[in-house]
C-alpha positions as CSV (number, residue, x, y, z in Angstrom):
1,M,-187.9,12.7,-9.1
2,E,-190.1,13.4,-6.0
3,V,-193.8,13.5,-6.7
4,G,-196.4,14.9,-4.2
5,Q,-200.2,14.4,-4.2
6,V,-202.2,17.6,-3.6
7,H,-204.8,17.2,-0.8
8,D,-205.8,20.8,0.0
9,P,-209.7,20.9,-0.1
10,T,-209.8,24.6,-0.9
11,F,-207.6,24.1,-3.9
12,F,-209.9,21.4,-5.3
13,H,-213.1,23.4,-4.5
14,T,-211.8,26.4,-6.5
15,L,-210.7,24.2,-9.5
16,N,-213.8,22.1,-9.5
17,H,-215.8,25.4,-9.6
18,L,-213.8,26.4,-12.7
19,I,-214.4,23.1,-14.3
20,G,-218.1,24.1,-14.7
21,H,-216.9,26.8,-17.1
22,V,-214.7,24.5,-19.1
23,F,-216.5,21.1,-19.4
24,P,-219.7,20.7,-21.4
25,R,-222.9,20.8,-19.3
26,E,-223.7,17.1,-20.1
27,W,-220.5,16.1,-18.4
28,R,-221.1,17.8,-15.1
29,G,-223.5,15.1,-13.7
30,G,-220.7,12.6,-14.1
31,L,-218.2,14.9,-12.4
32,K,-220.6,15.5,-9.5
33,T,-221.4,11.7,-9.2
34,V,-217.6,11.0,-9.0
35,A,-217.1,13.7,-6.4
36,A,-220.0,12.4,-4.3
37,S,-218.8,8.8,-4.4
38,E,-215.3,9.9,-3.4
39,E,-216.8,11.6,-0.3
40,G,-218.5,8.4,0.7
41,E,-222.0,9.2,-0.7
42,P,-223.8,6.6,-2.9
43,S,-223.5,7.4,-6.6
44,Q,-226.6,7.9,-8.7
45,A,-227.0,7.4,-12.4
46,V,-228.2,10.4,-14.4
47,P,-231.3,9.6,-16.4
48,Q,-231.1,10.2,-20.1
49,N,-234.6,11.7,-20.4
50,A,-236.6,13.3,-17.6
51,G,-239.8,11.3,-18.5
52,S,-238.4,7.8,-18.9
53,P,-236.1,5.7,-16.8
54,S,-232.6,5.1,-18.0
55,P,-231.8,1.6,-19.3
56,V,-228.7,1.8,-17.2
57,S,-230.3,3.2,-14.0
58,H,-228.2,1.0,-11.8
59,T,-224.9,1.7,-13.6
60,R,-222.5,4.1,-12.0
61,A,-221.8,7.2,-14.2
62,A,-218.5,6.9,-16.1
63,R,-215.7,8.3,-14.1
64,L,-214.2,11.4,-15.5
65,P,-210.9,12.8,-14.3
66,T,-211.1,15.5,-11.6
67,F,-208.6,17.8,-10.3
68,R,-208.0,15.5,-7.3
69,D,-206.1,13.3,-9.8
70,I,-203.5,16.0,-10.4
71,T,-200.0,15.5,-9.1
72,F,-197.2,18.0,-9.2
73,T,-193.5,17.3,-9.4
74,S,-191.2,19.2,-7.1
75,T,-189.4,20.7,-10.1
76,S,-192.7,22.3,-11.4
77,L,-192.9,24.3,-8.2
78,Q,-189.4,25.8,-8.2
79,P,-189.4,29.6,-8.3
80,L,-187.8,31.3,-11.3
81,K,-184.2,32.3,-10.6
82,M,-183.5,35.9,-11.3
83,V,-180.8,36.9,-13.8
84,S,-179.2,38.9,-11.0
85,Q,-177.3,35.7,-10.1
86,F,-174.9,36.9,-12.9
87,A,-174.6,40.5,-11.7
88,G,-171.1,41.8,-11.0
89,I,-169.4,39.4,-13.5
90,K,-167.5,41.1,-16.4
91,Y,-167.4,39.5,-19.8
92,K,-165.2,40.4,-22.8
93,L,-166.1,39.9,-26.4
94,D,-164.3,36.8,-27.7
95,K,-166.0,36.1,-31.1
96,S,-168.4,37.9,-33.4
97,E,-170.2,36.8,-36.6
98,N,-172.2,38.9,-39.1
99,F,-171.9,42.0,-37.0
100,D,-171.1,44.2,-40.0
101,E,-174.2,43.0,-41.9
102,Y,-176.3,43.6,-38.8
103,M,-175.0,47.2,-38.4
104,K,-175.5,47.8,-42.1
105,A,-179.1,46.8,-41.9
106,L,-179.6,49.3,-39.1
107,G,-178.2,52.0,-41.3
108,V,-174.9,52.5,-39.5
109,G,-172.3,54.3,-41.5
110,M,-169.2,52.7,-42.8
111,L,-166.8,54.5,-40.5
112,T,-168.7,53.6,-37.4
113,R,-169.0,50.0,-38.6
114,K,-165.3,49.7,-39.0
115,V,-164.8,51.0,-35.4
116,G,-167.5,48.6,-34.1
117,N,-165.8,45.6,-35.8
118,S,-162.4,46.5,-34.4
119,I,-163.2,46.7,-30.7
120,S,-163.8,44.1,-28.0
121,P,-166.1,45.6,-25.4
122,V,-166.5,44.4,-21.8
123,V,-170.1,44.0,-20.6
124,E,-171.4,43.8,-17.0
125,L,-174.9,43.4,-15.5
126,V,-175.4,45.4,-12.3
127,D,-178.3,44.7,-9.8
128,N,-179.2,48.1,-8.4
129,G,-181.2,46.6,-5.5
130,D,-184.4,48.4,-6.2
131,S,-185.8,45.9,-8.8
132,S,-183.8,47.7,-11.5
133,Y,-180.7,46.6,-13.4
134,T,-178.0,48.4,-15.4
135,L,-176.2,46.9,-18.4
136,K,-172.8,48.4,-18.8
137,S,-170.6,48.2,-21.9
138,S,-167.1,49.7,-22.0
139,S,-164.5,49.9,-24.7
140,T,-161.8,52.1,-26.1
141,F,-164.4,53.6,-28.4
142,K,-167.3,54.3,-26.1
143,N,-168.8,53.5,-22.7
144,T,-172.5,53.0,-22.4
145,A,-175.0,52.1,-19.7
146,I,-178.7,51.5,-19.8
147,T,-180.9,51.2,-16.6
148,F,-184.2,49.3,-16.8
149,K,-186.8,47.4,-14.9
150,L,-188.0,44.1,-16.3
151,G,-191.0,44.4,-18.5
152,E,-191.1,48.2,-18.4
153,E,-190.6,50.3,-21.5
154,F,-187.9,53.0,-21.5
155,Q,-186.4,55.4,-24.0
156,Q,-182.9,54.5,-25.1
157,E,-180.2,56.1,-27.4
158,T,-178.2,53.2,-28.9
159,P,-174.4,53.4,-29.3
160,D,-174.9,54.2,-33.0
161,G,-177.2,57.1,-32.1
162,R,-180.6,55.7,-32.8
163,K,-183.5,56.6,-30.5
164,V,-185.7,53.7,-29.7
165,A,-188.4,52.5,-27.3
166,T,-187.0,49.5,-25.5
167,V,-188.4,46.7,-23.3
168,I,-186.3,44.1,-21.6
169,T,-187.8,40.9,-20.2
170,Q,-186.4,37.8,-18.6
171,D,-186.8,34.4,-20.4
172,G,-186.1,31.4,-18.1
173,D,-183.4,31.6,-15.5
174,S,-180.6,33.1,-17.6
175,K,-181.9,35.1,-20.6
176,L,-182.6,38.7,-21.1
177,V,-184.6,39.6,-24.2
178,E,-184.3,43.2,-25.4
179,V,-186.7,44.5,-28.0
180,Q,-185.9,47.9,-29.6
181,K,-188.7,49.6,-31.6
182,G,-187.9,52.6,-33.8
183,D,-187.3,53.4,-37.4
184,K,-185.5,50.1,-37.4
185,S,-186.7,47.4,-34.9
186,T,-184.4,44.8,-33.6
187,T,-184.2,42.0,-30.9
188,I,-181.2,41.3,-28.8
189,V,-181.1,38.1,-26.7
190,R,-178.4,37.7,-24.0
191,E,-177.9,34.3,-22.5
192,F,-175.8,34.3,-19.3
193,T,-173.7,31.6,-17.7
194,K,-171.0,32.1,-15.0
195,D,-168.4,31.9,-17.8
196,T,-170.0,33.3,-20.9
197,V,-172.6,35.6,-22.4
198,N,-174.0,34.7,-25.8
199,M,-175.7,37.4,-27.6
200,T,-178.0,36.9,-30.6
201,L,-179.0,40.1,-32.5
202,T,-181.7,40.0,-35.1
203,I,-183.1,42.5,-37.6
204,D,-185.4,41.3,-40.3
205,S,-183.7,38.1,-41.7
206,I,-180.2,39.0,-40.5
207,V,-178.9,37.2,-37.5
208,C,-175.6,38.2,-35.7
209,T,-174.0,36.3,-32.8
210,R,-171.5,37.8,-30.4
211,N,-169.9,35.6,-27.7
212,Y,-168.3,36.9,-24.6
213,K,-166.1,35.2,-22.1
214,V,-165.6,36.0,-18.4
215,V,-162.8,38.3,-17.6
216,E,-160.4,36.5,-15.3
217,S,-159.6,38.6,-12.2
């Protein structure tokens, strides 16, 4: 793994300024002494009492770590990949567990639950090109679509007719986390790969998983 040493003086000036707000006051003399010696200036011991000489007046202050010691790996500086890398791929439901219990906890009626358990929807993420996305779901029962911007709340009517306030955020490079707040609040996590979408739906202590596989063209 490639490791690089940071040498930017402006970077260290800013961080060493911040250190004054984090480190105890009695540490700061040591930090200044270290910084001075690194710049080629002679280090001076800090007296313990203003009125009496220090018994270690010729001893260099203990070296405390400074931000000059920080190294960064190349991986830590990699930008976050956007979930749009999975846009345009269609995935069809392949396996579902505990979906009936999940719908029951949401107050979905028996007839709608039977229909929901019998269909295999196809989902697709669309990148609209203006920092917004659309999640589409199509089936023989109903077609739905929600358009959103990451981190911004919007009003949504769910496929079972609930009206909720929803926020969708990105977690890592491949997850969308959807939080619906209403009479019944729930969380839906979608984890994308090029071949699958794994959904985890949670309400209270009930967890449902729904696994989708890519639709071969």
